[in-house]
C-alpha positions as CSV (number, residue, x, y, z in Angstrom):
1,M,114.9,-113.2,16.6
2,Q,116.7,-113.0,20.0
3,K,116.8,-109.4,19.8
4,V,112.8,-109.2,19.1
5,L,112.1,-111.7,21.6
6,A,114.4,-109.9,24.2
7,N,112.7,-106.5,23.4
8,A,109.5,-108.3,24.3
9,G,110.9,-109.1,28.0
10,L,111.3,-112.8,27.4
11,G,114.8,-112.8,28.5
12,S,118.3,-111.3,27.8
13,R,119.6,-111.9,24.4
14,R,122.5,-113.8,25.6
15,A,120.1,-116.3,27.5
16,L,117.8,-116.7,24.3
17,E,120.6,-117.4,22.1
18,K,121.4,-120.2,24.2
19,R,117.9,-121.6,24.2
20,I,117.6,-121.3,20.5
21,E,120.7,-123.2,20.3
22,A,119.2,-125.9,22.6
23,G,116.5,-126.1,20.2
24,E,113.9,-124.6,22.7
25,V,112.3,-122.2,20.3
26,R,110.2,-122.8,17.4
27,V,109.1,-120.2,14.6
28,N,105.9,-121.6,12.9
29,G,106.2,-124.9,13.9
30,Q,109.9,-125.3,13.1
31,I,112.5,-125.7,15.4
32,A,114.7,-122.4,15.1
33,S,118.4,-122.0,14.5
34,L,120.6,-119.2,15.8
35,G,120.4,-116.2,13.4
36,A,116.9,-116.9,12.4
37,V,115.0,-113.7,11.3
38,V,111.3,-113.4,12.2
39,E,109.0,-111.0,10.3
40,Q,105.4,-109.6,11.1
41,G,102.9,-112.4,11.5
42,D,105.2,-115.2,12.4
43,R,104.5,-117.5,15.3
44,V,107.1,-118.2,18.0
45,Q,106.7,-120.9,20.5
46,L,108.7,-121.0,23.8
47,D,107.9,-122.5,27.0
48,G,104.6,-124.1,26.0
49,R,103.4,-120.5,25.3
50,S,102.7,-118.9,21.6
51,F,103.7,-115.4,20.6
52,E,102.8,-113.5,17.5
53,I,105.4,-111.1,16.0
54,V,103.7,-107.7,15.5
55,A,105.2,-104.2,14.4
56,I,104.6,-101.6,17.0
57,E,105.4,-97.8,17.0
58,T,108.8,-97.1,18.8
59,P,108.7,-93.7,20.7
60,A,111.7,-91.7,19.6
61,Q,113.3,-88.4,20.8
62,T,115.5,-86.0,19.0
63,L,117.3,-82.8,20.2
64,I,119.6,-80.1,19.0
65,Y,122.8,-79.4,21.1
66,H,125.1,-76.5,20.6
67,K,128.4,-78.0,21.3
68,P,131.1,-75.5,22.8
69,E,134.6,-75.7,21.9
70,G,136.5,-78.0,24.4
71,E,133.8,-80.7,24.5
72,V,134.2,-84.3,23.2
73,T,131.8,-86.0,21.3
74,T,132.0,-89.4,23.2
75,R,130.4,-91.0,26.5
76,S,133.5,-91.2,28.4
77,D,136.9,-89.4,27.7
78,P,140.1,-91.2,29.5
79,E,141.6,-87.7,29.8
80,G,138.7,-86.7,31.8
81,R,137.5,-84.0,29.6
82,R,133.8,-83.0,29.5
83,T,131.8,-84.7,27.0
84,I,128.6,-83.4,25.2
85,F,126.4,-86.1,27.2
86,D,127.2,-84.4,30.5
87,R,124.9,-81.7,29.8
88,L,122.0,-83.5,28.2
89,P,118.8,-85.0,29.9
90,R,118.3,-88.8,30.3
91,P,116.0,-90.0,27.2
92,D,112.6,-91.4,28.3
93,H,113.5,-94.7,26.3
94,G,116.9,-96.1,24.7
95,R,119.8,-93.8,24.7
96,W,121.2,-90.8,23.1
97,I,122.9,-91.5,19.6
98,A,124.9,-88.6,18.2
99,I,124.2,-88.1,14.5
100,G,127.8,-87.1,13.4
101,R,130.7,-86.1,15.8
102,L,132.4,-82.7,16.0
103,D,136.1,-82.7,17.0
104,L,137.4,-81.0,20.3
105,N,137.7,-77.4,18.7
106,T,134.9,-77.5,16.7
107,A,131.7,-76.0,18.1
108,G,128.0,-75.9,16.7
109,L,125.1,-78.3,15.9
110,I,125.1,-81.8,17.0
111,L,121.8,-83.8,16.4
112,L,121.0,-86.4,18.9
113,T,118.3,-88.9,19.0
114,T,117.1,-92.1,20.2
115,D,116.1,-93.4,16.8
116,G,118.7,-95.7,15.6
117,E,117.4,-95.9,12.0
118,L,117.2,-92.2,11.6
119,A,120.7,-92.0,13.1
120,N,122.3,-94.7,10.7
121,R,120.3,-93.1,7.7
122,M,121.3,-89.5,8.3
123,M,125.2,-90.4,8.9
124,H,125.3,-92.7,5.8
125,P,126.6,-91.2,2.5
126,S,123.4,-92.8,0.7
127,G,121.2,-90.4,2.8
128,N,122.6,-87.4,0.9
129,V,122.5,-85.5,3.9
130,D,124.6,-82.2,3.7
131,R,126.2,-80.5,6.5
132,E,126.9,-76.5,6.7
133,Y,129.7,-74.8,8.7
134,L,131.0,-71.3,9.2
135,C,134.7,-71.1,8.8
136,R,137.1,-68.2,10.0
137,I,140.4,-68.6,7.9
138,R,143.5,-66.7,8.7
139,G,145.1,-64.8,5.9
140,E,144.2,-64.8,2.2
141,V,142.8,-67.6,0.2
142,D,142.9,-66.7,-3.7
143,N,140.3,-67.8,-6.1
144,E,142.3,-70.9,-7.3
145,Q,142.3,-72.2,-3.9
146,L,138.8,-71.8,-3.5
147,Q,137.9,-73.4,-6.8
148,T,140.3,-76.1,-6.0
149,L,138.2,-76.9,-3.0
150,L,134.8,-76.8,-5.1
151,R,136.8,-79.2,-7.5
152,G,138.1,-81.8,-5.3
153,V,141.2,-82.4,-3.4
154,Q,143.1,-85.7,-2.8
155,L,143.0,-86.3,0.9
156,E,144.4,-89.6,2.7
157,D,141.1,-91.2,2.8
158,G,140.0,-90.4,-0.9
159,M,138.8,-87.4,-3.0
160,A,136.8,-84.6,-1.2
161,C,135.4,-81.3,-2.0
162,F,133.0,-78.4,-0.7
163,S,129.7,-79.0,-2.6
164,D,129.0,-75.1,-1.9
165,L,131.4,-72.3,-0.7
166,V,130.2,-68.5,0.0
167,V,132.7,-65.9,0.7
168,G,131.7,-63.8,3.8
169,E,133.2,-60.8,5.6
170,S,136.8,-60.1,6.1
171,T,138.2,-58.5,9.4
172,S,141.6,-58.2,10.8
173,G,143.3,-60.5,8.7
174,H,140.7,-63.2,8.6
175,T,138.0,-64.2,6.2
176,W,134.5,-65.8,7.0
177,Y,133.4,-68.7,4.6
178,T,130.1,-70.7,4.7
179,V,131.0,-74.2,3.4
180,T,128.8,-77.4,2.7
181,I,130.0,-80.9,2.7
182,M,128.1,-84.2,1.9
183,E,129.9,-86.5,4.1
184,G,131.0,-86.5,7.6
185,R,134.4,-88.0,7.5
186,N,136.9,-87.2,10.5
187,R,138.2,-83.6,10.5
188,E,137.1,-83.4,6.8
189,V,136.5,-79.5,6.6
190,R,139.8,-78.8,8.5
191,R,141.8,-81.1,6.3
192,L,140.1,-79.6,3.0
193,W,141.5,-76.2,4.2
194,E,144.8,-77.5,5.0
195,A,145.1,-79.4,1.8
196,V,145.3,-75.8,-0.1
197,G,147.4,-74.2,2.6
198,A,144.8,-72.3,4.5
199,Q,144.7,-72.3,8.4
200,V,141.3,-72.6,10.3
201,A,140.9,-70.1,13.1
202,R,137.2,-71.2,13.9
203,L,135.0,-73.7,12.7
204,K,131.1,-74.1,13.6
205,R,128.6,-76.3,12.4
206,V,125.3,-74.6,11.5
207,R,122.9,-76.9,9.8
208,F,123.0,-80.8,9.5
209,G,120.5,-81.6,6.9
210,P,117.1,-79.5,7.2
211,V,117.9,-78.4,10.9
212,F,119.3,-75.1,11.4
213,L,121.3,-74.1,14.8
214,P,118.7,-71.7,16.3
215,A,120.2,-68.5,17.8
216,R,118.4,-68.9,20.8
217,V,120.2,-72.2,21.6
218,K,123.4,-71.0,23.2
219,P,126.6,-73.3,23.6
220,G,125.9,-75.8,26.1
221,Q,122.3,-75.7,25.9
222,Y,119.8,-78.0,24.0
223,E,116.5,-77.8,22.6
224,R,114.0,-80.9,22.1
225,L,112.5,-81.4,18.5
226,K,108.8,-81.6,18.3
227,P,107.3,-85.4,17.3
228,A,106.3,-83.5,13.8
229,D,109.7,-82.6,13.4
230,H,111.2,-86.0,14.2
231,R,108.7,-87.4,11.6
232,I,110.1,-84.8,8.9
233,L,113.7,-85.9,9.4
234,R,113.0,-89.5,8.7
235,E,110.8,-88.6,5.7
236,D,113.8,-86.4,4.5
237,V,116.2,-89.4,4.2
238,G,113.4,-91.7,2.6
239,L,112.0,-93.2,6.0
240,K,108.5,-93.7,6.8
241,G,107.6,-91.0,9.0
242,R,106.7,-93.5,12.3
243,S,109.6,-95.6,13.6
244,L,108.5,-99.1,13.8
245,S,110.1,-102.1,15.4
246,L,109.2,-105.8,15.8
247,S,107.9,-107.1,19.1
248,A,106.3,-110.7,20.4
249,V,102.9,-110.7,22.1
250,P,100.8,-113.6,23.5
251,A,98.9,-115.2,20.7
């Protein structure tokens, strides 16, 4: 409840929590307790005023960013390295949430959004959102090793596998592979290759769910998604096309 009231500009969350604990807030005529949940249509009384809880559309923005190698996927870095957020514009509302991370030496697609519901659903394994990577592997990898990667290998944090693997071009002692994973565990693609004794020379994410990294978006550049594309992303993971949040309006 305090989050909904704070979003409506009725005070800070901490101040509202204190007022709820003091018994100064009522919901549908009853004194509210801390941790109470409000729903659309509820009536809240505060300072002699009455407010109705309503669902409003939340404006959201989503963009594609082409992360180059050498950038970290954090807001600040104690070592002073460049972060992906250094190059991004300020959103109109809220703040950017990175949908999945890429490690320092991995390049490619990162989706960023102000829609927390979308970010959580796309990152959670239950969302069944696949990620596709282009890998450059040193030396030779035989068919048995490839089949092992498709069947699954035991990593320190559980079983993992590539859900798809396509062999590409071989040049100068290296072979390109396109692989797909269904989760986004820390360094999962690199660890899978290392588990069969292969060495990754280059790694680039080229797709996250239905979103591909366009060739026109060069390393260090970003591109905003259209509102229609944002709605498609939400619907693709089983969410309603519009992002709604609860707020309080004078009754």
